[in-house]
N, C-alpha and C positions, 0 to 999 in steps of 0.2 A: 414529549421522548426525548432523553438527547439525542445530538446525531453527530454524529465527527464533519468537519468541516474541509475540503480540503483548498489548497490554491500553491500555483508556483509554476501552471503549466503555462504552456507557448509553443510557436514554432520554433525549429532551428534548425539546421544542416546535419546529414549524418557526419557523424562524427564528432559531433556537438556534447554538453552537456546541458543538464537542467536539474533544480534539487526540490524538489514536491514537501507540502506541509498539510499535517495533518493535525486538526485542533481537535482535542478528544479531549475538553475540557469538562464533560458530562462523565467522563469515564476514568479509569484508573489504569496505570501497566497493570498494577499486582492485582490478580483477579481476572483478568481480561484478555483474551486471545483479541492484538489489533493489528490490520495489515494491512496491506494494499494490493488491489486487484485493477486489473482492466477487461477492458471490449473494444474492438475492434467493429467496424459496422458488418454484420454481416455472421461474426464470428460466436463461439460463446465465451462467455467471462475465462480469464485467465488470471491463478493465483499468482503474482512475483514473490512474494514476502510477506513471513508471516511472524509476530514476535510475542512470547508468550509471558507468562510470569516474572522470570528472572532475567527475562532481556534476548534469551539467546533465538536468535533466528534461522526462519526457513526460506530457503529462496529456489523459488522454480529454474528449471532447467535452462531455461531462454533467456535470463539474465544472472544467472550466476556470475560473476569475475568485473562486471559490468555495473552494475546497481548496489548500493550500499544503505543500509536501513541504518538511523541510528534513532535515540530519542532524547527527549530533554525531560527529566522527570517534573522537575518544579515548575515547569510552564506546560506543562503535557500537550507538548506537540513530538509528534514523531514525521521524523525526517526520511525522504527515500531521494538520496544520493542519485543519479541516473547519468552513469559516464559514455562515451563511444556511442551514443545514440545512432539506430540503426531505421530506414522505414520502414520495416516493420514492428518498430515501439510506438507505430503511430495509432493510439486509440486512447479513450475517455479511462484516466485512471479515477480509482474509487477509494473512500480506505473506508475500512469496516473495524468494528468491534461486536464482540457477543464473550459475555461471561464467560466464567470457566466454570463447568458444573460440577457438584461435590466431590463426584470420584476423580477429579484434576486428570482427565482426560487429554493426551497431546496437544498443542494445537495445528490446526491443518491450514493446506492451503486450500480447502472446497470451500466455493460459493457460497452453498445450502449450510454451513455451519452457522454464518453470522446472519444477525436482525437486524443492525443496530447498520445505515448506509449512509454516507454521505451521498451529496447528488452529481461528486467527481468534478474534475476539471481536465480539458482536452491537449494531448500532448499530440503535435504533429513536427514529420519527423520527414524533410525532404529530401532528395537525391544530391 
């Protein structure tokens, strides 16, 4: 079964930036919801951003104005540019993909909607 593959995590000081990549070679941007989620120890998984068929992005409130998603269609790479990072952004970031059903509902920042998950990449932000 195809699985997204994440990379780009690391450690950074508050205010810094990181760029995560998600290789979605087993999927297509057309016909799938593909997004980024994160989970910190002891917390529930949180939706960061999701992109749908036509590339429109939906961001979670906690990252609006700081994180930017983009995609390279030919190489099937989804990027997450994370700016002005805060200690609260420390978490394991995972990429997820899910085929859009026949009735074409909008993509959601709901982890339970996604069946195809990568193993994640750790992001640690220090004071």
